[in-house]
Structure formats: structure tokens, C-alpha cells
C-alpha positions in Angstrom: 7.7 8.3 28.9 5.4 7.4 31.7 8.2 5.4 33.4 10.4 8.5 33.4 7.7 10.6 35.0 7.0 7.9 37.6 10.7 7.7 38.4 11.1 11.4 38.7 8.2 11.6 41.2 9.3 8.6 43.1 12.9 9.6 43.7 12.1 13.3 44.2 14.2 14.6 41.4 11.6 17.3 40.6 8.4 18.0 42.4 6.7 19.0 39.2 7.2 17.4 35.8 6.6 18.8 32.3 6.9 17.1 28.9 7.3 18.5 25.4 6.4 16.8 22.2 7.5 18.1 18.8 6.4 16.6 15.5 9.1 17.5 13.0 8.4 17.3 9.2 11.9 15.8 8.6 10.4 12.4 9.5 8.0 12.4 6.6 9.9 14.3 3.8 12.3 12.9 1.3 14.1 16.1 0.5 15.4 18.9 2.8 14.3 21.7 0.5 10.6 20.8 0.5 8.6 23.9 1.5 6.3 23.0 4.4 3.2 24.8 5.5 2.1 24.4 9.1 -1.2 25.8 10.1 -4.1 25.6 12.5 -7.0 24.1 10.5 -10.2 26.3 10.5 -12.0 23.8 12.7 -9.3 23.5 15.3 -10.2 26.5 17.5 -13.8 25.2 17.9 -12.7 22.0 19.7 -11.5 21.1 23.1 -8.3 19.9 21.4 -5.8 22.2 19.7 -4.9 20.7 16.3 -2.3 21.5 13.6 -1.7 20.4 10.0 1.6 20.3 8.2 2.3 19.5 4.6 3.9 20.7 1.4 3.0 20.6 -2.3 0.6 17.8 -3.0 2.0 16.0 -6.1 0.3 12.7 -5.6 2.2 9.6 -6.8 5.1 11.7 -8.2 7.6 9.3 -6.7 7.7 5.6 -6.2 10.3 3.0 -5.2 12.3 1.5 -2.4 14.3 4.1 -0.5 11.6 6.8 -0.5 8.6 7.5 1.6 5.4 9.2 0.4 6.1 12.9 -0.5 2.5 14.1 -0.1 -0.2 14.2 2.5 -0.4 15.9 5.8 0.7 15.3 9.4 -1.8 16.2 12.1 -1.3 16.7 15.8 -3.9 17.4 18.4 -3.9 17.8 22.2 -6.2 19.0 24.9 -6.3 22.8 25.2 -6.9 22.7 28.9 -3.8 20.5 29.5 -1.2 21.9 27.1 0.5 24.9 25.5 1.5 24.8 21.9 3.3 26.5 19.1 4.6 26.1 15.6 8.2 27.3 15.1 11.7 26.0 14.5 12.4 22.9 16.6 15.3 24.7 18.4 13.0 27.6 19.4 10.3 25.2 20.7 12.8 23.3 22.8 14.5 26.4 24.1 11.3 28.0 25.3 10.2 24.7 26.9 13.6 24.3 28.7 13.5 27.9 30.0 9.9 27.9 31.4 8.2 24.6 30.8 5.6 26.2 28.5 5.1 27.3 25.0 3.7 30.6 23.7 0.6 29.3 21.8 2.1 31.2 18.8 2.3 30.2 15.2 5.3 31.3 13.1 4.2 33.6 10.3 7.1 32.3 8.1 5.1 29.7 6.3 5.6 28.0 3.9 9.3 27.4 4.5 11.9 24.7 3.7 12.4 21.8 6.1 16.1 22.8 6.2 15.1 26.3 7.3 15.2 25.7 11.1 13.1 22.5 10.9 9.7 23.9 11.5 7.8 21.8 14.0 4.5 21.4 15.7 5.1 21.3 19.5 3.0 20.8 22.6 4.0 21.1 26.2 2.3 19.6 29.2 2.4 20.5 32.9 1.8 17.2 34.8 1.6 18.9 38.2 3.0 17.1 41.3 3.8 13.6 40.4 4.1 11.0 43.1 3.5 7.3 43.4 0.3 7.4 41.2 1.1 7.8 37.5 0.0 11.0 35.7 -0.4 10.9 32.0 -1.1 13.2 29.0 -1.3 12.4 25.4 -0.9 13.9 21.9 -2.8 12.5 18.9 -0.6 12.2 15.9 -2.0 11.3 12.5 -0.7 11.1 9.0 -3.3 11.5 6.1 -2.0 10.4 2.7 -5.1 11.9 1.1 -4.5 9.3 -1.6 -2.9 6.0 -0.8 -2.6 3.9 -4.0 -2.6 4.6 -7.7 -4.6 1.5 -8.6 -4.5 1.0 -12.4 -4.8 4.8 -12.8 -7.6 5.0 -10.2 -6.5 7.2 -7.3 -7.7 5.3 -4.2 -8.1 6.9 -0.7 -6.6 5.3 2.4 -9.1 2.8 3.9 -9.8 4.9 7.0 -11.3 7.5 4.7 -13.9 5.2 3.2 -17.4 6.6 3.5 -16.0 10.1 3.4 -14.3 10.2 6.8 -12.0 13.2 7.1 -9.2 14.1 9.5 -11.4 16.1 11.8 -13.7 13.2 12.3 -10.8 10.8 12.8 -9.1 13.0 15.4 -12.4 13.7 17.2 -13.2 10.0 17.4 -9.8 9.0 18.6 -9.8 11.7 21.3 -13.3 10.9 22.5 -12.6 7.1 22.6 -9.1 7.4 23.9 -9.6 5.5 27.2 -11.6 2.8 25.5 -9.1 2.4 22.7 -6.2 2.2 25.1 -8.0 -0.4 27.2 -8.8 -2.5 24.1 -5.2 -2.2 22.8 -3.8 -3.3 26.2 -6.2 -6.2 26.4 -5.2 -7.3 22.9 -1.5 -7.0 23.7 -1.9 -9.1 26.8 -3.9 -11.8 25.0 -1.6 -12.0 22.1 1.5 -12.2 24.3 -0.1 -14.9 26.5 -0.9 -17.1 23.5 2.5 -16.5 22.0 4.2 -17.7 25.2 1.9 -20.6 25.3 2.6 -21.9 21.8 6.3 -20.9 21.5 7.8 -19.6 24.7 8.9 -16.2 26.0 11.5 -15.4 23.4 9.2 -16.4 20.6 6.6 -14.1 22.1 9.0 -11.1 22.1 9.8 -11.8 18.4 6.1 -11.8 17.7 5.7 -8.4 19.4 8.3 -6.9 17.1 6.9 -8.7 14.0 3.3 -7.6 14.6 4.0 -3.9 14.5 6.6 -4.1 11.6 4.5 -6.3 9.3 1.4 -4.2 9.6 3.3 -0.9 9.3 4.8 -2.1 6.0 1.3 -2.6 4.4 -0.9 0.0 2.9 -4.7 -0.3 2.9 -6.8 1.6 0.4 -10.6 1.6 -0.2 -11.9 0.4 -3.6 -14.9 2.1 -5.3 -17.2 -0.2 -3.3 -15.6 1.0 0.0 -13.9 -2.4 0.6 -10.3 -2.6 1.7 -7.4 -3.6 -0.6 -4.1 -4.5 1.1 -0.8 -3.7 -0.5 2.6 -4.8 0.7 5.8 -2.8 -0.1 8.9 -4.8 -0.9 11.0 -2.5 1.3 14.8 -2.6 1.2 14.6 -4.9 -1.8 13.3 -3.2 -4.9 10.1 -1.3 -3.8 7.6 -3.6 -5.6 4.0 -3.4 -4.7 1.7 -6.4 -4.1 4.6 -8.9 -4.5 3.1 -12.3 -4.1 6.2 -13.8 -2.4 6.1 -10.9 0.0 2.5 -11.1 1.1 2.8 -14.9 1.2 5.3 -15.0 4.1 3.5 -12.0 5.6 0.2 -13.9 5.5 0.1 -15.5 9.0 -0.4 -12.2 10.8 -3.5 -11.5 8.7 -4.7 -15.1 8.5 -4.6 -15.2 12.3 -6.2 -11.9 13.2 -8.3 -11.0 10.2 -8.4 -13.5 7.4 -10.6 -11.3 5.2 -7.7 -8.8 5.0 -5.5 -11.6 3.6 -8.1 -12.1 0.9 -7.9 -8.3 0.4 -4.2 -8.6 -0.3 -4.8 -11.3 -2.9 -7.6 -9.5 -4.8 -5.3 -7.1 -6.8 -3.2 -10.0 -8.1 -6.2 -12.2 -8.9 -8.2 -9.4 -10.6 -5.2 -8.2 -12.6 -4.5 -11.8 -13.8 -8.1 -12.5 -14.5 -8.2 -10.3 -17.6 -7.4 -10.9 -21.3 -4.4 -8.7 -20.9 -2.6 -11.3 -18.7 -1.4 -13.8 -21.2 0.8 -16.1 -19.0 -0.2 -19.5 -17.5 1.3 -18.6 -14.1 0.5 -16.1 -11.4 2.1 -12.6 -11.6 5.0 -11.7 -9.3 3.9 -8.1 -8.5 1.9 -5.2 -9.8 4.5 -2.4 -10.1 6.4 -0.1 -7.8 4.8 1.1 -4.5 2.5 3.0 -4.4 1.7 2.6 -8.1 -0.2 -0.5 -9.4 -0.1 -0.8 -13.1 0.6 -4.5 -13.7 3.1 -6.1 -16.1 0.9 -7.0 -19.0 3.5 -6.5 -21.8 6.5 -8.3 -20.3 5.1 -10.3 -17.4 7.5 -8.6 -15.1 9.8 -10.6 -12.9 8.7 -14.2 -13.2 8.6 -16.9 -10.4 6.3 -19.3 -12.2 6.0 -22.2 -9.7 6.6 -19.9 -6.6 3.8 -17.4 -7.2 1.3 -19.9 -8.6 1.8 -22.2 -5.6 1.6 -19.3 -3.2 -1.7 -18.1 -4.5 -3.3 -21.5 -4.3 -2.0 -22.2 -0.8 -3.2 -18.8 0.4 -6.7 -19.3 -1.1 -6.9 -22.6 0.9 -5.6 -20.9 4.0 -8.4 -18.2 3.8 -10.9 -20.9 3.3 -9.6 -22.9 6.3 -9.8 -19.8 8.5 -13.3 -18.9 7.3 -14.7 -22.4 7.1 -15.9 -22.0 3.5 -14.5 -21.6 0.0 -16.6 -18.5 -1.0 -13.5 -16.4 -1.7 -11.8 -19.1 -3.8 -15.0 -19.7 -5.7 -15.0 -16.1 -6.9 -11.7 -16.9 -8.7 -12.1 -20.6 -9.4 -11.2 -20.6 -13.1 -8.0 -18.6 -12.3 -6.9 -20.9 -9.5 -7.7 -23.9 -11.7 -5.5 -22.6 -14.5 -2.6 -22.1 -12.1 -3.0 -25.6 -10.6 -3.0 -27.0 -14.1 0.3 -25.2 -14.8 1.8 -26.7 -11.6 0.4 -30.1 -12.5 2.5 -29.9 -15.7 5.6 -28.2 -14.5 5.6 -28.0 -10.7 7.1 -31.2 -9.4 10.5 -30.8 -11.1 10.8 -27.1 -11.7 12.9 -25.9 -14.6 15.7 -23.3 -14.1 13.8 -20.4 -12.5 13.7 -18.1 -9.6 12.0 -18.8 -6.3 11.3 -16.3 -3.5 15.0 -16.4 -2.5 15.8 -14.8 -5.8 18.9 -13.2 -4.3 20.4 -16.7 -4.5 19.9 -16.8 -8.3 18.2 -19.3 -10.7 18.2 -23.0 -9.9 16.7 -26.0 -11.6 15.2 -29.0 -9.8 14.7 -26.9 -6.6 13.6 -29.4 -3.9 11.9 -26.8 -1.7 10.1 -25.3 -4.7 8.9 -28.8 -5.6 7.5 -29.0 -2.0 5.5 -25.9 -2.7 3.9 -27.4 -5.8 3.1 -30.5 -3.8 1.5 -28.5 -1.0 -0.4 -26.5 -3.6 -1.9 -29.8 -5.0 -3.1 -30.6 -1.5 -4.4 -27.1 -1.0 -6.4 -27.3 -4.2 -7.8 -30.7 -3.1 -8.9 -29.1 0.2 -10.7 -26.3 -1.8 -12.4 -28.9 -4.0 -13.6 -30.7 -1.0 -15.1 -27.6 0.5 -16.9 -26.9 -2.8 -18.4 -30.4 -2.9 -16.2 -31.5 -5.8 -15.5 -34.9 -4.2 -13.9 -36.8 -7.1 -11.6 -33.9 -8.1 -10.6 -33.5 -4.4 -9.7 -37.2 -4.2 -7.7 -36.9 -7.5 -5.5 -34.0 -6.3 -5.1 -35.4 -2.8 -3.8 -38.6 -4.2 -1.5 -36.7 -6.6 -0.1 -34.7 -3.7 0.7 -37.8 -1.7 2.1 -39.6 -4.8 4.3 -36.7 -5.6 5.5 -36.5 -2.0 6.5 -40.2 -2.1 8.4 -39.6 -5.4 10.0 -36.5 -3.9 11.3 -38.5 -0.9 13.0 -40.9 -3.3 14.6 -38.5 -5.8 15.7 -36.0 -3.1 17.0 -38.3 -0.5 20.6 -37.7 0.6 21.4 -40.0 3.5 19.9 -38.7 6.7 18.3 -35.6 5.1 17.1 -34.2 1.8 18.9 -32.2 -0.9 18.7 -28.6 -2.0 18.1 -29.8 -5.5 17.3 -33.2 -7.0 20.5 -33.2 -9.0 22.9 -31.9 -6.3 24.0 -34.6 -3.9 25.7 -33.7 -0.6 23.6 -30.5 -0.3 20.9 -29.3 2.0 18.4 -26.5 2.4 15.6 -25.4 4.7 12.3 -26.9 3.5 10.2 -24.2 5.0 7.4 -24.7 2.4 6.6 -28.0 4.1 5.0 -26.0 7.0 1.7 -25.9 5.2 1.5 -29.7 5.3 0.3 -29.7 8.8 -1.2 -26.1 9.0 -3.7 -26.9 6.3 -4.1 -30.6 7.2 -2.7 -31.8 3.8 -0.4 -34.5 5.3 1.2 -35.4 2.1 4.6 -36.0 3.8 5.1 -38.4 6.6 6.2 -37.0 9.9 9.5 -38.8 9.6 10.5 -36.5 6.7 10.1 -33.4 8.9 11.7 -35.1 11.9 14.8 -36.0 9.8 15.1 -32.6 8.3 14.9 -30.9 11.8 17.5 -33.4 13.2 19.8 -32.4 10.4 19.2 -28.7 10.8 20.3 -29.0 14.4 23.7 -30.0 13.2 24.1 -26.9 10.9 23.4 -24.0 13.3 25.8 -21.1 13.5 26.1 -18.5 16.3 23.0 -16.6 15.2 20.9 -19.2 13.5 20.4 -21.7 10.7 21.7 -20.7 7.2 19.3 -20.7 4.4 21.1 -23.5 2.6 24.6 -25.0 1.9 25.5 -22.1 -0.4 25.5 -19.3 2.2 25.8 -18.2 5.8 22.9 -15.8 5.3 19.4 -16.7 6.5 15.8 -15.5 6.4 14.2 -14.9 9.7 10.8 -15.6 8.4 11.7 -18.9 6.8 13.7 -20.0 9.9 10.5 -19.6 12.0 8.6 -21.7 9.4 11.3 -24.4 9.5 11.2 -24.4 13.3 7.4 -25.0 13.1 8.0 -28.3 11.3 9.0 -29.8 14.6 6.7 -31.3 17.2 9.3 -31.1 19.9 9.1 -27.8 21.9 12.8 -28.1 22.8 13.8 -28.1 19.2 11.5 -25.1 18.4 13.2 -23.3 21.3 16.6 -23.8 19.8 15.6 -21.9 16.7 14.0 -19.1 18.7 17.1 -18.9 21.1 19.4 -18.3 18.1 17.1 -15.7 16.5 16.6 -14.0 19.9 20.3 -14.0 20.6 20.9 -12.3 17.2 18.3 -9.6 18.0 19.5 -9.1 21.5 23.3 -9.1 21.2 24.2 -7.6 17.8 25.0 -3.9 17.6 22.9 -3.2 14.5 20.0 -0.8 15.4 17.6 -2.4 12.9 14.8 -3.8 15.1 13.9 -6.8 13.1 15.6 -7.7 9.8 14.5 -10.7 7.8 17.8 -11.4 6.1 21.1 -11.6 8.0 24.4 -13.3 8.4 24.3 -16.2 10.9 28.0 -15.8 11.7 28.4 -12.0 12.0 24.9 -10.9 12.7 25.1 -8.2 10.0 21.7 -7.7 8.2 20.4 -6.9 4.8 16.7 -6.6 4.1 14.6 -5.1 6.9 11.5 -3.1 7.7 9.5 -5.5 5.5 6.0 -7.0 6.0 7.4 -10.6 5.6 7.9 -10.8 9.3 4.2 -11.4 9.7 5.5 -14.9 9.1 6.2 -15.2 12.8 2.6 -16.0 13.5 2.7 -19.3 11.6 3.1 -21.0 15.0 -0.4 -19.6 16.0 -1.8 -21.2 12.8 0.0 -24.5 13.6 -1.9 -24.6 16.9 -5.5 -25.2 15.7 -7.3 -24.0 18.8 -5.3 -20.8 18.9 -5.8 -20.1 15.2 -9.5 -20.8 15.4 -9.9 -18.6 18.5 -8.4 -15.5 16.8 -9.8 -16.1 13.3 -13.3 -16.5 14.6 -13.2 -13.1 16.4 -12.1 -11.3 13.2 -14.2 -8.7 11.4 -15.7 -9.8 8.1 -17.0 -8.0 5.1 -18.6 -9.2 1.8 -16.6 -10.6 -1.1 -17.9 -8.1 -3.5 -14.8 -6.1 -4.3 -15.1 -3.6 -7.1 -14.0 -4.8 -10.6 -10.6 -3.9 -11.8 -10.6 -0.3 -13.2 -10.6 -0.4 -17.0 -7.3 0.7 -18.6 -7.2 4.4 -19.3 -7.5 5.7 -22.9 -4.1 7.2 -24.0 -4.2 10.0 -26.6 -0.7 11.0 -27.6 -0.3 14.8 -27.8 3.5 15.1 -28.0 5.0 12.0 -29.5 7.5 9.6 -27.9 9.8 7.1 -29.5 6.9 4.8 -29.8 5.4 7.0 -32.6 8.6 8.3 -34.3 12.4 8.5 -33.9 12.3 11.9 -32.2 15.7 13.6 -32.0 17.0 14.9 -28.7 20.2 16.8 -27.7 21.9 14.8 -25.0 25.0 14.6 -22.8 26.3 12.1 -20.3 28.6 14.6 -18.6 27.1 16.9 -15.9 26.2 20.1 -17.8 26.3 22.2 -14.7 24.0 25.1 -13.8 21.0 26.1 -15.8 21.0 23.1 -18.1 17.2 22.8 -17.6 16.4 26.5 -18.3 14.6 27.7 -21.4 16.9 28.8 -24.2 19.9 27.0 -22.7 22.6 26.6 -25.4 22.8 22.8 -26.0 24.4 23.0 -29.5 27.5 21.4 -28.1 25.6 18.3 -27.0 25.3 15.2 -29.1 22.1 14.5 -31.1 20.3 11.2 -31.3 16.9 9.6 -31.7 14.9 8.4 -28.7 14.7 6.1 -26.7 18.0 6.1 -24.9 19.4 3.2 -23.0 19.9 -0.5 -23.2 17.4 -3.2 -24.0 14.6 -3.1 -21.4 11.2 -4.9 -21.3 9.1 -4.1 -24.3 11.5 -1.4 -25.8 14.5 -1.2 -28.1 16.8 1.8 -27.8 17.8 3.8 -30.8 20.6 5.6 -29.0 22.7 3.6 -26.6 23.1 5.0 -23.1 25.1 3.0 -20.5 26.4 5.6 -18.0 24.8 6.5 -14.6 23.3 9.7 -15.8 21.9 11.3 -19.0 20.7 14.9 -19.6 18.2 15.4 -22.5 16.7 18.4 -24.3 14.3 18.8 -27.2 11.8 21.3 -28.6 8.3 20.3 -29.3 5.1 21.9 -30.6 2.0 21.9 -28.4 -1.2 21.9 -30.4 -4.1 24.1 -29.3 -6.4 22.6 -26.7 -5.6 19.1 -25.4 -5.2 20.4 -21.8 -7.8 18.3 -20.0 -6.3 15.2 -18.4 -2.8 16.0 -19.8 0.1 14.1 -18.3 3.7 13.3 -19.0 3.9 9.9 -20.8 7.3 8.3 -20.0 9.3 5.2 -19.9 11.7 5.8 -16.9 14.4 3.4 -15.9 15.3 4.8 -13.5 14.8 8.2 -11.7 13.5 10.9 -14.0 13.0 14.6 -13.6 11.2 16.6 -16.4 11.2 20.4 -17.0 9.1 22.3 -19.4 10.3 25.8 -20.4 12.6 25.8 -17.4 9.9 24.8 -14.9 9.8 21.5 -13.0 7.0 19.6 -14.5 7.1 16.2 -12.8 9.0 12.9 -12.7 9.3 9.6 -11.0 11.7 7.6 -8.8 12.4 3.9 -9.4 11.7 2.2 -12.7 8.9 1.4 -15.1 8.7 -1.6 -17.4 6.5 0.2 -20.0 5.3 3.7 -20.8 3.3 5.2 -18.0 1.5 8.4 -17.3 3.1 10.8 -14.8 1.3 13.8 -13.2 2.3 17.2 -14.4 2.9 19.8 -11.7 0.6 22.8 -11.6 3.6 25.0 -12.3 4.7 22.8 -15.2 1.2 22.9 -16.7 1.1 26.7 -16.4 4.5 27.0 -18.2 3.3 24.9 -21.1 2.1 27.1 -24.0 0.5 26.5 -27.4 3.2 26.4 -30.1 6.9 26.0 -29.5 8.1 24.6 -26.1 11.3 23.2 -24.6 11.6 20.0 -22.6 14.6 19.1 -20.5 15.0 15.7 -18.8 17.5 14.2 -16.3 17.6 10.4 -15.8 19.7 8.7 -13.1 20.5 5.0 -13.3 21.7 2.7 -10.4 21.6 -0.9 -11.5 20.2 -3.3 -14.1 18.7 -2.3 -17.5 18.1 1.4 -18.3 15.9 3.3 -20.7 14.5 6.9 -21.0 11.9 8.6 -23.2 9.1 11.0 -22.5 6.3 12.8 -24.3 2.8 14.2 -23.4 -0.5 12.5 -23.6 -4.1 12.9 -22.5 -5.0 10.1 -20.1 -8.7 9.7 -20.2 -10.8 7.5 -18.0 -11.3 4.0 -19.4 -14.6 2.6 -20.5 
């Protein structure tokens, strides 16, 4: 760190200072036995910067889910050849050489590829900073991670956005190195400007919360390029269930994008809007999510997890927020029939929601949810705003009047003395009404200021050591919602009380998680963390019109002509699954030990039963009941001649599945699917497959919820 170098020079600890940087593959791999290959790319020696590339087998999209990172792609490092020495070797060897002489040997270990657990092969650079005194001396390493492919978007493999237009790692590293000083200056200026405005609107502690939230929220989003080269933004529901493009995740995350680049907020909405805007989506409400990160397939058969009022209201409010930031309804107009169908659903069922989930689904189902009703009211007002922008004056007046009429009715049925209830039918309760924040942010003004004032006054009596609980049922809270609730107040001193408690929790608890969004207000222990939802912190920027307009007006823009949703692939079954026939498998739920997956393994002692295996899951019925944590399956099958082009595993996996063909690992998936999905076959698995008789062995591991397992083979052809 620069501060260490400055200190060392200032106090005279060492007249010369050297620094070593090692990029170790353990930080990007999921399994310690992955075989890594580190090398110097062919172009590296021709540049003024020495560059390295590290990666392993490239099985794109072979895993998905919550507690895993991407298991493909390459890490790149680069540094000036005139300012550094380098090497690729075990991390201990790199550190030992540096400690002994302050330099590395510029050598590359010939033992590649090798497992990560085999000495932890690393890319290392060492720098001699010369004599360091009162003037700082700096060196830098460029570190990049190239996913190669970022998102499986309805069976279309999409590149990360930085690659749009054909940009490759060499170009990226060269540009970054050439523009290093300019980029650092721009980043520093941006940091200072954001922190200045954060202090201005919310105080010093709020500003520091924003500093944490900005980095975390953006790091938890993936951005791919569609076939038109335009960005699509995908959130990952980290430390929850790994869902991709979850509406009630990118909804709380939205303020960071709506503030600094509103068109990227639109880009996060496009996948949901396009997937629902097809005949395959047969539900009157908005989808909850599109699959498991990084695989977008949609939930056309079952509808997936449903939050009818929650997600429909979220999408309408976000469409209005994008329009507010951009000063026009062009984006909303592209999807007007879809938005209208959702507001019609809310008009019918939104004011007094039936027993259903809201975004706080960890608290369970609840009918007559007062905060969910607020969301529907704000969605009515948001739709009125969009109508007004589109010149639909009469319709705008109708929905604006409805929002205000519903708000007055809400105030009557939800009143509970000096505050408002958690649910219409539950007296002597309370809850945070964070959805009401949009009333002022979007200029809806359906609720009188007195409602917000009374709610804030009541909240101030319910604080625990580390903050305001979510509602009367729990001591847990959501950091994102607490900041939204705080923004209801017009009194800076009251806003400060919220921030003081959150800051106290961040600053005084022993947990090393930088910024959780779900924690206990009594003990400080946390739950969900590392999630994009903390982009919610910037709602205070949006609630300050001059600040929001300043940042939104500076944002980059691009046209609203995203590519159409890829057509569904054509599935041609080659080896049947339980969908086609009751195929018999040998199976056991007791660990069969070594070699169970090898060809010619003796499985005659195993039970025999027809697929699929499990309990009732979306869209399937098991023929053989399986309720334990693990099941091992084996079957023989006949592979017909040909049919090798576009061949994939075709599986329903709930949850983690590994498939072997003739004793060779052929592919698998982590997490769960809610329908049969194509899974890539490894090169080794495809090679092991032969015409005629073959053996398939499968292991499936279950953690929680429903479970189901079945697999066959299919040709997955491009859709038309």
C-alpha cells in the first residue's frame, strides 16, 4: 500500500522499498483439484508490459447457484517490464525468492497445468521502488478477469459487455495501461464528487455507508452484451438462493443505477420485460426471476416463485423512475401493453393483497400486508406519471385520483393509534413502510406528509442497539429498507439517527462482512450479504432532486433497441428421459464408495426403479420416491448413429448433479432447475460416448426444499 511505502520512507525503516504482488488462482476457483494452466500469452513479449494468463478447463455454464463463483474464464495480470521482475511458480516459492532478494527470476514453471492444491501456482510481480522519501513513489499491476462468456441468456451464450464489438484481453490491458493516469484521475474526481454530495444530503456516516454500498452493489451485477451490442444487466441473489434477474433484488438495487446511469437500470429490466412479453408467459403478474445465475431460462411452465403484487408494482415503479431520470417515457412505451396488463392486475388485487409473499419472503406469507398495499398505491401513481409523459391526460388523471383515493382508504383501514399496522387485520402491530419512499421521489404525493411524519415518530421509539427491526415479528432488519424508511423523514436529525445506528453496527461488531443487508439489531450478527441490494443506499440522492438530476444528466446513453429475446431452442431427444418413458435405473441412497461411476461397475445389488426420482417438484411427478440427501443412479442406454452435433445432457436437477458416461465425467450442474434443461457435455464425456451400448452414472445431492433427478441426451438446435 502507498501509505506503507510512505511511512517506511518517512521514518527511515528501510532506505529502499520493494513490493510483491501475487495473483493466486484459489481466489477464483471453486475446487482445489482444478488443474490450472498459467502462461505468457503470445503477444505478451511484444509489449512494454509483461502479461500472464491463468485458467483451467473451460466448461462454460457448467455450474450455477448461490455459494459458487464462475468456474471458467481467465485471470490476467500485467506490469511494466522496465519496473518489475516476474515469475509463475508456487506461491511459497515466489514469496521466498522475494524475501531473500527483493526480486523474482522472470521464470515460468514448466509444471503446467497443475492442480490449485499443488503448491498454489501464482502469477507474481516484484517492484523496486528505489529510495522512498517524503514524495510518494508508486507502481501498479493490471489485474483482469475475462469470463469469456458471461450469461447463458435463453440458450444464447452472451459475452461480457466489455467484449462487445470484438474487444479482447490484449486490447483491454493495453488501453488500461495507456490510460492509467487519466483513469486514476477520473476515478479520484468521481470519488470526491460522490462523497461530497453524500455528505451534503445525508452526513458523514451516510457517505461512508454509500462508499461501501457503491462497490458492493455494482460488483454483484453482471453485464453482458446482447446480439445488438447493447448491455443487459443481471443481478445475482447472493447468499439467498442464487437467482438471476430477481425483480425484488434489482428493485432495491436500482437507486445506484438510476442515479449514475439510468439506462443501465432499463437494461436490468429488459430481460424480465422481454421474457414476460411472449405467449409462453401465461400469468397476469410480473415474473420473480429468470433462473439461477448465470443461466437465464425463465419459468414458463411453473411461473417460478411468485410475488404477484410485489414484482408487478416494482416493475411499474422502476419504469416511471427511468422515465423521471431521462425526462421521457420512451423506454416504458416500448413495453406499454405489458406494463398496462400489470397495472390492471394491481387495480384488481393490489390494494388488499391476498395471502402471498413480498420481498421479505424470509418472513413467510401474509395477507392484507399494509406495506405491500403501499407498493400497489405507489404503482398506480407511477403509472399515472407515465401516462402524463405519454400525453394520455385522461388516463393519467384517472390513475392519479385512484392512487390518492386508495391512500385515503389505506389511512383509515390501517390506522393503529399513533402509527399504522403491519397488516390491515392485525391491530397492535407495526412495520417499516419503506415502499412509501417513492411517494416523494417520483412526485406522486398520494400520502399526506403527516402519515410519514407519524410513522417516523413511531419508528424512533422502536430502535434497538444496532437499528430499527423490520417489523414487530422480528429483531432482524434489512439495511436497504432501513435507509429507505429513513428517507421518509424531512428532518435531518431523524435521518441521522437511522444512519448512526447502521454505522454503529458496521463499525463496532466483530463480523468481518463489510456490508450485510440483513442483520440482528440486538446482537449485530448478519445473514444475507455481498448482494446488489445495497445500491438502495443512493435513494437519498434521488430524494434530493437537484442532486439526482445532476448525476443522471451526466450519464451515458444508448438507444432503446435491444435485441429481441432469443427464440427457444429446438430440443430433439436422443436418449429418452422420464418425460418420454418410465426408464428403469439402478439406484442407491447409501454411499457406494469407490468406482461407483466407472464402466462395468457391479450395481446388481442396487434397487431398481423408474425415473424420475424425488418428490413433487414444479412440472414433474416422481415415479420413484427419493427423500434422502443423496442418490446414486446407473443405467445403460443405446446411442444411435450420428446425432452428435449440438448434443447435450438434458436433465432435471434439484439439486447438484454430476453425470458420467462410460466412467468419464460428462457434465453436471449446481443448484436446481424447475424444468428439464440442457447441460453442456465435457469434451472428454463426448469422446467417451460411442454408438451402441453405453453406461451412464449420476450422483445428485440435495440440501433443502423439493428434490427431483432425471437425465437423458438431446440435440439442442438453435431456435427459429
